[in-house]
C-alpha beads as a LAMMPS data file, in Angstrom:
LAMMPS data file: protein, C-alpha beads

54 atoms
53 bonds

1 atom types
1 bond types

-500.0 500.0 xlo xhi
-500.0 500.0 ylo yhi
-500.0 500.0 zlo zhi

Masses

1 110.0

Atoms # bond

1 1 1 94.385 -205.849 -39.662
2 1 1 92.418 -202.617 -39.605
3 1 1 89.524 -201.682 -37.353
4 1 1 86.843 -202.633 -39.877
5 1 1 88.167 -206.184 -40.110
6 1 1 88.285 -206.485 -36.326
7 1 1 84.713 -205.255 -36.069
8 1 1 83.569 -207.612 -38.836
9 1 1 85.252 -210.575 -37.132
10 1 1 83.752 -209.605 -33.789
11 1 1 80.271 -209.343 -35.278
12 1 1 80.654 -212.677 -37.069
13 1 1 81.882 -214.345 -33.887
14 1 1 78.993 -212.880 -31.888
15 1 1 76.461 -214.027 -34.469
16 1 1 77.934 -217.531 -34.508
17 1 1 77.742 -217.701 -30.708
18 1 1 74.167 -216.442 -30.745
19 1 1 73.104 -218.980 -33.372
20 1 1 74.769 -221.825 -31.445
21 1 1 72.980 -220.803 -28.243
22 1 1 69.701 -220.557 -30.111
23 1 1 70.137 -224.000 -31.678
24 1 1 70.937 -225.432 -28.245
25 1 1 67.805 -223.851 -26.768
26 1 1 65.689 -225.211 -29.632
27 1 1 67.095 -228.706 -29.118
28 1 1 66.331 -228.566 -25.390
29 1 1 62.794 -227.394 -26.081
30 1 1 62.270 -230.245 -28.552
31 1 1 63.543 -232.795 -26.024
32 1 1 61.228 -231.393 -23.330
33 1 1 58.298 -231.693 -25.708
34 1 1 59.192 -235.277 -26.585
35 1 1 59.526 -236.141 -22.892
36 1 1 56.086 -234.710 -22.126
37 1 1 54.621 -236.584 -25.094
38 1 1 56.205 -239.852 -23.886
39 1 1 54.872 -239.368 -20.347
40 1 1 51.349 -238.650 -21.603
41 1 1 51.469 -241.637 -23.964
42 1 1 52.673 -244.017 -21.248
43 1 1 50.006 -242.704 -18.886
44 1 1 47.310 -243.223 -21.504
45 1 1 48.464 -246.785 -22.231
46 1 1 48.678 -247.638 -18.513
47 1 1 45.188 -246.262 -17.954
48 1 1 43.764 -248.335 -20.822
49 1 1 45.475 -251.471 -19.520
50 1 1 44.067 -250.931 -16.009
51 1 1 40.609 -250.161 -17.386
52 1 1 40.547 -253.226 -19.641
53 1 1 41.770 -255.475 -16.825
54 1 1 44.691 -257.003 -18.666

Bonds

1 1 1 2
2 1 2 3
3 1 3 4
4 1 4 5
5 1 5 6
6 1 6 7
7 1 7 8
8 1 8 9
9 1 9 10
10 1 10 11
11 1 11 12
12 1 12 13
13 1 13 14
14 1 14 15
15 1 15 16
16 1 16 17
17 1 17 18
18 1 18 19
19 1 19 20
20 1 20 21
21 1 21 22
22 1 22 23
23 1 23 24
24 1 24 25
25 1 25 26
26 1 26 27
27 1 27 28
28 1 28 29
29 1 29 30
30 1 30 31
31 1 31 32
32 1 32 33
33 1 33 34
34 1 34 35
35 1 35 36
36 1 36 37
37 1 37 38
38 1 38 39
39 1 39 40
40 1 40 41
41 1 41 42
42 1 42 43
43 1 43 44
44 1 44 45
45 1 45 46
46 1 46 47
47 1 47 48
48 1 48 49
49 1 49 50
50 1 50 51
51 1 51 52
52 1 52 53
53 1 53 54
């Protein structure tokens, strides 16, 4: 294996690692957003229930 192949493999491996880390970060951000949405929704429903006296 010559130097160019080693460099190409190293670059490909680095890109794959970077993309995996980026996908993981995006998934975590999505889950945080969904959690915040769920908390706000539950709070809104609880407030309506208390206000309506049910």
